[in-house]
N, C-alpha and C positions, 0 to 999 in steps of 0.2 A: 520662533525664537532664534536669535543669533547668538552663538557661543564662539569660543576661541577655535573650536573645531569646524565651525561652519553653521549651517542652518539646520535646526532640528524641528521635525514636525511634532506637534503636541496634539493629542486627541481633543476633539471639540466636545465640550461638556454641554449636554442638553438638559433642559428641565426634566424632572421625572415624568413618566407617562401619566396622563390623567387617569383617575379611577372614576367609576360610575356606580351610582345606586339608582334603583328604580322603585318608585312608590306607586302602588296601584290603587286607583280610586274605584269605588263602587258607583256605577252610573248606568245610563242608558247605553245600549249596544252601539248606537251610531256615533257616540261621543268618544273622544280620546279617553283612555283609562289609565294612562301611565304618565307620571311625572319623572323626567330624567334629571338626575343631579350629577354633574361632572365636577369633580373636586380634586384638590391636591392633598388635603389633610382631612381626616374624619376621626371624631372621638365621641364616645357616649358619655353623657352627663345625666345621670339618673335615668329617667324615661325618655329624655330628649337626645337628639344627635346634633353635634356641632360640626360645621364644615368650614374650611378656609379655602380661599381662591376658588370660587364656585360659580357655576352656571346652572341655573334651573330652567328647564324647558318643559312646556306643556302646550300643545296645540300651537297657536301663534304667539303665545306669551313666552318671553325669554327675560330672565333676570340675571344680571352679572353682579357679583358682590365679592367683597373681600372676605366677608364672614356671613354665615347663614346658620340659623338654628331651626331645627325641624322638631315639631311636637306632633307625634303621630295620633294623639287623642283628638285632634281637630278635623282633618289635618290642618296644621298651621305652620307657616314658614315666616321667619323674621330675618330680613337681610339688613346688614348694617355696614357702615364704612362708605367706601366709594361704590354706590349702587346705581345701576342703569337698568331701567325697565323698558322693554320694547314689546309692542303688540302686533308687529307685522306691518303697521301703517305709520307709526310714530314711535319716538323714544323720548324718555325723560330721565334726567339725573336727579338723585335724591340722596339724603343722608340716611334714610331708613325706609324700608318697604315691608309691609305686612301682607302676606298672601294667604287667604282662606279659600275654601271651596264650598259652594252650595249648589247642590244638584248638578255636580260635574262642571260648574262654571267658576272660573277664578274671580275673586273679589280682592282688589289691590288697594291698600291704603298707603299713601306716601307722606313722609315728612320731608318737606323741601328745605334746602339750605337757607339760612338767614343771612342776608347781606346788609352790612352797615352802609349808610349813605354819608 
């Protein structure tokens, strides 16, 4: 910043440090057992947890989303907003993604954007 007295240094403001949650799955020993959730904001809503600015990681699956809701009774995750799902080989953008786990394997359902012609 330039002032009448010269140039002043201002501190660089960084985004807050990310926070992490870990969800442990029950499964076979050879399979990954932890889902990592990196987030900026976390709040509890009843029995569920909501996250904002979130990255969910499990084995080769990575989900980036503006908003994510975690229901521990499933476990089930619902990502909404600007959602990107990658599996280590390819990636896809969607409006919404629902992630469930069966026998330690993720099952992903996507709602794709609708485009007018």
